[in-house]
MMTF fields as JSON, N, C-alpha, C and O atoms, coordinates in Angstrom:
{
  "mmtfVersion": "1.0.0",
  "mmtfProducer": "UNKNOWN",
  "numBonds": 187,
  "numAtoms": 188,
  "numGroups": 47,
  "numChains": 1,
  "numModels": 1,
  "chainsPerModel": [1],
  "groupsPerChain": [47],
  "chainIdList": ["A"],
  "bondAtomList": [4, 2, 8, 6, 12, 10, 16, 14, 20, 18, 24, 22, 28, 26, 32, 30, 36, 34, 40, 38, 44, 42, 48, 46, 52, 50, 56, 54, 60, 58, 64, 62, 68, 66, 72, 70, 76, 74, 80, 78, 84, 82, 88, 86, 92, 90, 96, 94, 100, 98, 104, 102, 108, 106, 112, 110, 116, 114, 120, 118, 124, 122, 128, 126, 132, 130, 136, 134, 140, 138, 144, 142, 148, 146, 152, 150, 156, 154, 160, 158, 164, 162, 168, 166, 172, 170, 176, 174, 180, 178, 184, 182],
  "bondOrderList": [1, 1, 1, 1, 1, 1, 1, 1, 1, 1, 1, 1, 1, 1, 1, 1, 1, 1, 1, 1, 1, 1, 1, 1, 1, 1, 1, 1, 1, 1, 1, 1, 1, 1, 1, 1, 1, 1, 1, 1, 1, 1, 1, 1, 1, 1],
  "groupList": [{"groupName": "MET", "atomNameList": ["N", "CA", "C", "O"], "elementList": ["N", "C", "C", "O"], "formalChargeList": [0, 0, 0, 0], "bondAtomList": [1, 0, 2, 1, 3, 2], "bondOrderList": [1, 1, 2], "singleLetterCode": "M", "chemCompType": "L-PEPTIDE LINKING"}, {"groupName": "SER", "atomNameList": ["N", "CA", "C", "O"], "elementList": ["N", "C", "C", "O"], "formalChargeList": [0, 0, 0, 0], "bondAtomList": [1, 0, 2, 1, 3, 2], "bondOrderList": [1, 1, 2], "singleLetterCode": "S", "chemCompType": "L-PEPTIDE LINKING"}, {"groupName": "LYS", "atomNameList": ["N", "CA", "C", "O"], "elementList": ["N", "C", "C", "O"], "formalChargeList": [0, 0, 0, 0], "bondAtomList": [1, 0, 2, 1, 3, 2], "bondOrderList": [1, 1, 2], "singleLetterCode": "K", "chemCompType": "L-PEPTIDE LINKING"}, {"groupName": "LEU", "atomNameList": ["N", "CA", "C", "O"], "elementList": ["N", "C", "C", "O"], "formalChargeList": [0, 0, 0, 0], "bondAtomList": [1, 0, 2, 1, 3, 2], "bondOrderList": [1, 1, 2], "singleLetterCode": "L", "chemCompType": "L-PEPTIDE LINKING"}, {"groupName": "VAL", "atomNameList": ["N", "CA", "C", "O"], "elementList": ["N", "C", "C", "O"], "formalChargeList": [0, 0, 0, 0], "bondAtomList": [1, 0, 2, 1, 3, 2], "bondOrderList": [1, 1, 2], "singleLetterCode": "V", "chemCompType": "L-PEPTIDE LINKING"}, {"groupName": "GLY", "atomNameList": ["N", "CA", "C", "O"], "elementList": ["N", "C", "C", "O"], "formalChargeList": [0, 0, 0, 0], "bondAtomList": [1, 0, 2, 1, 3, 2], "bondOrderList": [1, 1, 2], "singleLetterCode": "G", "chemCompType": "PEPTIDE LINKING"}, {"groupName": "ALA", "atomNameList": ["N", "CA", "C", "O"], "elementList": ["N", "C", "C", "O"], "formalChargeList": [0, 0, 0, 0], "bondAtomList": [1, 0, 2, 1, 3, 2], "bondOrderList": [1, 1, 2], "singleLetterCode": "A", "chemCompType": "L-PEPTIDE LINKING"}, {"groupName": "PHE", "atomNameList": ["N", "CA", "C", "O"], "elementList": ["N", "C", "C", "O"], "formalChargeList": [0, 0, 0, 0], "bondAtomList": [1, 0, 2, 1, 3, 2], "bondOrderList": [1, 1, 2], "singleLetterCode": "F", "chemCompType": "L-PEPTIDE LINKING"}, {"groupName": "CYS", "atomNameList": ["N", "CA", "C", "O"], "elementList": ["N", "C", "C", "O"], "formalChargeList": [0, 0, 0, 0], "bondAtomList": [1, 0, 2, 1, 3, 2], "bondOrderList": [1, 1, 2], "singleLetterCode": "C", "chemCompType": "L-PEPTIDE LINKING"}, {"groupName": "GLN", "atomNameList": ["N", "CA", "C", "O"], "elementList": ["N", "C", "C", "O"], "formalChargeList": [0, 0, 0, 0], "bondAtomList": [1, 0, 2, 1, 3, 2], "bondOrderList": [1, 1, 2], "singleLetterCode": "Q", "chemCompType": "L-PEPTIDE LINKING"}, {"groupName": "ARG", "atomNameList": ["N", "CA", "C", "O"], "elementList": ["N", "C", "C", "O"], "formalChargeList": [0, 0, 0, 0], "bondAtomList": [1, 0, 2, 1, 3, 2], "bondOrderList": [1, 1, 2], "singleLetterCode": "R", "chemCompType": "L-PEPTIDE LINKING"}, {"groupName": "PRO", "atomNameList": ["N", "CA", "C", "O"], "elementList": ["N", "C", "C", "O"], "formalChargeList": [0, 0, 0, 0], "bondAtomList": [1, 0, 2, 1, 3, 2], "bondOrderList": [1, 1, 2], "singleLetterCode": "P", "chemCompType": "L-PEPTIDE LINKING"}, {"groupName": "GLU", "atomNameList": ["N", "CA", "C", "O"], "elementList": ["N", "C", "C", "O"], "formalChargeList": [0, 0, 0, 0], "bondAtomList": [1, 0, 2, 1, 3, 2], "bondOrderList": [1, 1, 2], "singleLetterCode": "E", "chemCompType": "L-PEPTIDE LINKING"}, {"groupName": "TYR", "atomNameList": ["N", "CA", "C", "O"], "elementList": ["N", "C", "C", "O"], "formalChargeList": [0, 0, 0, 0], "bondAtomList": [1, 0, 2, 1, 3, 2], "bondOrderList": [1, 1, 2], "singleLetterCode": "Y", "chemCompType": "L-PEPTIDE LINKING"}, {"groupName": "ILE", "atomNameList": ["N", "CA", "C", "O"], "elementList": ["N", "C", "C", "O"], "formalChargeList": [0, 0, 0, 0], "bondAtomList": [1, 0, 2, 1, 3, 2], "bondOrderList": [1, 1, 2], "singleLetterCode": "I", "chemCompType": "L-PEPTIDE LINKING"}, {"groupName": "THR", "atomNameList": ["N", "CA", "C", "O"], "elementList": ["N", "C", "C", "O"], "formalChargeList": [0, 0, 0, 0], "bondAtomList": [1, 0, 2, 1, 3, 2], "bondOrderList": [1, 1, 2], "singleLetterCode": "T", "chemCompType": "L-PEPTIDE LINKING"}],
  "groupTypeList": [0, 1, 2, 2, 3, 4, 3, 5, 3, 4, 3, 4, 1, 6, 7, 6, 6, 8, 9, 10, 9, 6, 11, 12, 11, 12, 4, 13, 4, 11, 6, 11, 6, 11, 14, 15, 15, 12, 11, 4, 13, 9, 5, 2, 13, 5, 1],
  "groupIdList": [1, 2, 3, 4, 5, 6, 7, 8, 9, 10, 11, 12, 13, 14, 15, 16, 17, 18, 19, 20, 21, 22, 23, 24, 25, 26, 27, 28, 29, 30, 31, 32, 33, 34, 35, 36, 37, 38, 39, 40, 41, 42, 43, 44, 45, 46, 47],
  "secStructList": [7, 2, 2, 2, 2, 2, 2, 2, 2, 2, 2, 2, 2, 2, 2, 2, 2, 6, 1, 7, 7, 7, 7, 7, 7, 7, 7, 7, 7, 7, 7, 7, 7, 7, 7, 7, 7, 7, 7, 7, 7, 7, 6, 6, 6, 6, 7],
  "xCoordList": [34.34, 33.908, 33.197, 32.225, 33.64, 33.021, 31.614, 30.755, 31.371, 30.021, 29.04, 27.902, 29.471, 28.598, 28.327, 27.217, 29.342, 29.185, 28.193, 27.321, 28.336, 27.424, 26.009, 25.051, 25.873, 24.556, 23.924, 22.726, 24.711, 24.207, 23.748, 22.702, 24.531, 24.134, 22.86, 22.009, 22.726, 21.515, 20.306, 19.251, 20.452, 19.336, 18.952, 17.771, 19.956, 19.671, 18.998, 18.059, 19.453, 18.836, 17.418, 16.536, 17.19, 15.832, 14.904, 13.754, 15.397, 14.583, 14.253, 13.132, 15.234, 15.009, 14.02, 13.231, 14.055, 13.146, 11.712, 10.771, 11.54, 10.196, 9.553, 8.389, 10.276, 9.708, 8.591, 8.619, 7.607, 6.462, 6.912, 7.582, 6.538, 6.885, 6.0, 4.826, 6.559, 5.782, 4.79, 5.175, 3.526, 2.54, 2.874, 3.277, 2.702, 2.942, 1.774, 0.623, 2.051, 0.952, 0.072, 0.559, -1.247, -2.18, -2.33, -2.584, -2.176, -2.269, -3.576, -3.84, -4.392, -5.664, -5.436, -4.932, -5.818, -5.722, -7.144, -7.766, -7.666, -9.049, -9.175, -8.297, -10.273, -10.523, -10.861, -11.556, -10.375, -10.707, -12.199, -12.832, -12.739, -14.156, -14.427, -13.621, -15.551, -15.864, -16.061, -16.624, -15.603, -15.71, -17.089, -17.503, -17.797, -19.128, -19.122, -18.32, -20.017, -20.099, -20.902, -21.803, -20.565, -21.258, -22.578, -22.612, -23.66, -24.94, -24.892, -24.292, -25.534, -25.509, -26.884, -27.916, -26.877, -28.139, -28.725, -28.053, -29.988, -30.607, -31.791, -32.665, -31.831, -32.93, -34.078, -34.016, -35.127, -36.257, -36.989, -37.435, -37.119, -37.906, -37.039, -37.57, -35.745, -34.852, -34.782, -34.555, -34.972, -34.981, -33.613, -33.469],
  "yCoordList": [-25.794, -24.46, -23.791, -23.069, -24.002, -23.339, -23.877, -23.141, -25.148, -25.7, -25.017, -24.74, -24.748, -24.058, -22.626, -22.115, -21.996, -20.626, -20.582, -19.715, -21.519, -21.571, -21.882, -21.267, -22.839, -23.188, -21.983, -21.739, -21.249, -20.065, -19.005, -18.384, -18.795, -17.815, -18.227, -17.388, -19.518, -20.015, -19.808, -19.373, -20.115, -19.948, -18.472, -18.128, -17.619, -16.188, -15.656, -14.865, -16.07, -15.578, -16.12, -15.412, -17.381, -17.937, -17.206, -16.92, -16.907, -16.174, -14.769, -14.289, -14.114, -12.768, -12.795, -11.864, -13.844, -13.934, -14.191, -13.821, -14.811, -15.153, -14.038, -14.154, -12.977, -11.883, -11.216, -11.153, -10.718, -10.062, -8.724, -7.937, -8.484, -7.23, -6.112, -6.329, -4.927, -3.767, -3.404, -3.336, -3.168, -2.813, -1.463, -0.524, -1.39, -0.132, 0.814, 0.379, 2.088, 3.025, 3.157, 3.228, 3.188, 3.314, 4.786, 5.617, 5.097, 6.474, 6.621, 5.873, 7.593, 7.832, 8.736, 9.852, 8.231, 9.023, 9.2, 8.228, 10.421, 10.618, 10.339, 10.68, 9.72, 9.413, 10.711, 11.571, 10.852, 12.081, 12.122, 11.089, 13.326, 13.507, 13.097, 13.383, 12.433, 12.05, 13.281, 14.287, 13.185, 14.303, 14.286, 13.282, 15.407, 15.514, 16.685, 17.612, 16.617, 17.709, 18.858, 18.656, 20.035, 21.227, 21.361, 21.196, 21.657, 21.821, 22.997, 24.034, 22.809, 23.83, 24.496, 23.824, 25.827, 26.564, 26.325, 26.528, 25.892, 25.575, 26.471, 26.094, 27.607, 28.52, 28.408, 27.665, 29.176, 29.246, 27.918, 27.574, 27.17, 25.939, 24.7, 23.609, 24.83, 23.682, 23.004, 21.796, 23.749, 23.138, 22.913, 22.403],
  "zCoordList": [16.604, 16.959, 15.792, 16.012, 14.577, 13.439, 13.174, 12.688, 13.487, 13.298, 14.24, 13.86, 15.457, 16.412, 15.955, 16.107, 15.402, 14.914, 13.752, 13.702, 12.826, 11.676, 12.142, 11.674, 13.067, 13.586, 14.299, 14.158, 15.047, 15.73, 14.749, 14.941, 13.694, 12.679, 11.966, 11.67, 11.69, 11.032, 11.934, 11.47, 13.214, 14.136, 14.301, 14.337, 14.398, 14.532, 13.279, 13.377, 12.11, 10.871, 10.713, 10.228, 11.123, 11.038, 12.007, 11.672, 13.192, 14.17, 13.661, 13.833, 13.036, 12.508, 11.35, 11.186, 10.552, 9.408, 9.852, 9.15, 10.992, 11.463, 12.279, 12.661, 12.549, 13.325, 12.551, 11.322, 13.282, 12.654, 12.079, 12.749, 10.841, 10.186, 10.716, 11.014, 10.831, 11.27, 10.17, 9.002, 10.512, 9.479, 8.858, 9.546, 7.567, 6.868, 7.127, 7.149, 7.32, 7.565, 6.321, 5.193, 6.567, 5.447, 5.101, 5.973, 3.843, 3.378, 2.608, 1.666, 3.017, 2.345, 1.145, 1.271, -0.018, -1.244, -1.767, -2.195, -1.74, -2.194, -3.693, -4.487, -4.047, -5.452, -6.187, -5.644, -7.406, -8.151, -8.469, -8.688, -8.489, -8.785, -10.234, -11.119, -10.477, -11.851, -12.735, -12.304, -13.938, -14.876, -15.514, -16.095, -15.403, -16.003, -16.978, -16.863, -17.917, -18.902, -18.312, -17.498, -18.729, -18.26, -19.015, -20.234, -18.302, -19.003, -19.973, -19.693, -21.107, -22.155, -22.209, -22.203, -22.261, -22.371, -23.759, -24.771, -23.796, -25.091, -25.399, -26.18, -24.821, -25.156, -24.154, -23.175, -24.443, -23.535, -23.394, -22.299, -24.478, -24.455, -24.599, -24.806, -24.5, -24.563, -25.908, -25.972, -26.994, -28.32, -28.867, -29.978]
}
């Protein structure tokens, strides 16, 4: 009787391991904006 019990547990665990996993929900994380330098005023003629 114990051999049948062990065999049954092995089969049930193998069946459970082979089940398709539920896909994880994809979370959208926006990429941070690139850091740019602020334009500097250089006078009337840009010197």
